[in-house]
C-alpha positions as a Python dict, from the first residue, in 0.01 Angstrom:
ca = {
    (1, 'X'): (0, 0, 0),
    (2, 'X'): (217, -159, -269),
    (3, 'X'): (233, 75, -567),
    (4, 'X'): (482, -125, -775),
    (5, 'X'): (236, -148, -1064),
    (6, 'X'): (236, 230, -1107),
    (7, 'X'): (598, 299, -1019),
    (8, 'X'): (765, 500, -1295),
    (9, 'X'): (1104, 351, -1200),
    (10, 'X'): (1013, -4, -1305),
    (11, 'X'): (1099, -109, -1663),
    (12, 'X'): (759, -262, -1737),
    (13, 'X'): (489, -81, -1549),
    (14, 'X'): (134, 32, -1610),
    (15, 'X'): (266, 382, -1553),
    (16, 'X'): (461, 356, -1879),
    (17, 'X'): (166, 249, -2093),
    (18, 'X'): (104, 552, -2316),
    (19, 'X'): (-274, 517, -2308),
    (20, 'X'): (-269, 506, -1926),
    (21, 'X'): (-90, 839, -1921),
    (22, 'X'): (-257, 1013, -2216),
    (23, 'X'): (-619, 897, -2214),
    (24, 'X'): (-665, 816, -1847),
    (25, 'X'): (-450, 1086, -1688),
    (26, 'X'): (-273, 826, -1471),
    (27, 'X'): (-608, 715, -1322),
    (28, 'X'): (-535, 348, -1255),
    (29, 'X'): (-892, 263, -1152),
    (30, 'X'): (-1040, 395, -1477),
    (31, 'X'): (-767, 231, -1686),
    (32, 'X'): (-817, -114, -1532),
    (33, 'X'): (-1197, -89, -1565),
    (34, 'X'): (-1180, 15, -1928),
    (35, 'X'): (-1358, -217, -2172),
    (36, 'X'): (-1041, -225, -2381),
    (37, 'X'): (-795, -317, -2105),
    (38, 'X'): (-615, -641, -2188),
    (39, 'X'): (-782, -691, -2525),
    (40, 'X'): (-497, -562, -2742),
    (41, 'X'): (-124, -521, -2706),
    (42, 'X'): (-151, -160, -2821),
    (43, 'X'): (-391, -64, -2541),
    (44, 'X'): (-218, -246, -2255),
    (45, 'X'): (140, -334, -2354),
    (46, 'X'): (258, -371, -1994),
    (47, 'X'): (0, -641, -1921),
    (48, 'X'): (90, -827, -2240),
    (49, 'X'): (458, -808, -2150),
    (50, 'X'): (383, -985, -1821),
    (51, 'X'): (164, -1245, -1996),
    (52, 'X'): (438, -1316, -2252),
    (53, 'X'): (698, -1346, -1975),
    (54, 'X'): (479, -1588, -1777),
    (55, 'X'): (416, -1802, -2087),
    (56, 'X'): (788, -1816, -2157),
    (57, 'X'): (880, -1911, -1800),
    (58, 'X'): (601, -2166, -1759),
    (59, 'X'): (682, -2331, -2091),
    (60, 'X'): (1053, -2384, -2026),
    (61, 'X'): (1187, -2723, -1926),
    (62, 'X'): (1512, -2762, -1739),
    (63, 'X'): (1710, -3071, -1830),
    (64, 'X'): (1487, -3376, -1841),
    (65, 'X'): (1231, -3224, -1607),
    (66, 'X'): (887, -3132, -1741),
    (67, 'X'): (810, -2763, -1769),
    (68, 'X'): (607, -2595, -1495),
    (69, 'X'): (317, -2579, -1743),
    (70, 'X'): (333, -2957, -1794),
    (71, 'X'): (351, -3022, -1418),
    (72, 'X'): (51, -2796, -1350),
    (73, 'X'): (-151, -2963, -1629),
    (74, 'X'): (-66, -3308, -1491),
    (75, 'X'): (-181, -3215, -1140),
    (76, 'X'): (-504, -3064, -1273),
    (77, 'X'): (-579, -3368, -1492),
    (78, 'X'): (-525, -3599, -1195),
    (79, 'X'): (-742, -3385, -968),
    (80, 'X'): (-1026, -3363, -1222),
    (81, 'X'): (-1013, -3736, -1295),
    (82, 'X'): (-1028, -3809, -924),
    (83, 'X'): (-1317, -3567, -873),
    (84, 'X'): (-1513, -3728, -1160),
    (85, 'X'): (-1471, -4073, -1006),
    (86, 'X'): (-1591, -3950, -667),
    (87, 'X'): (-1887, -3746, -798),
    (88, 'X'): (-2230, -3910, -769),
    (89, 'X'): (-2397, -4000, -1099),
    (90, 'X'): (-2618, -3719, -1225),
    (91, 'X'): (-2991, -3765, -1275),
    (92, 'X'): (-3039, -3991, -976),
}
């Protein structure tokens, strides 16, 4: 089982979130199921660090190339437009 998410040796890990340690006694299941998990940076700073990192990486363009975020959006727009054209008219 991969336990990287709770490995104390990793710089940004759930194991280093103070609330995980103090209020949940290192119980990962209870922490992840908490109603507050992911809602604020104070409650789950490790998660927000990963979200911020992903936003930064996905938003970066290299040279004249579109960013990964722009490429993903383009593919999704094309796929949805194609699906709308192929879908039968509703109400018939």
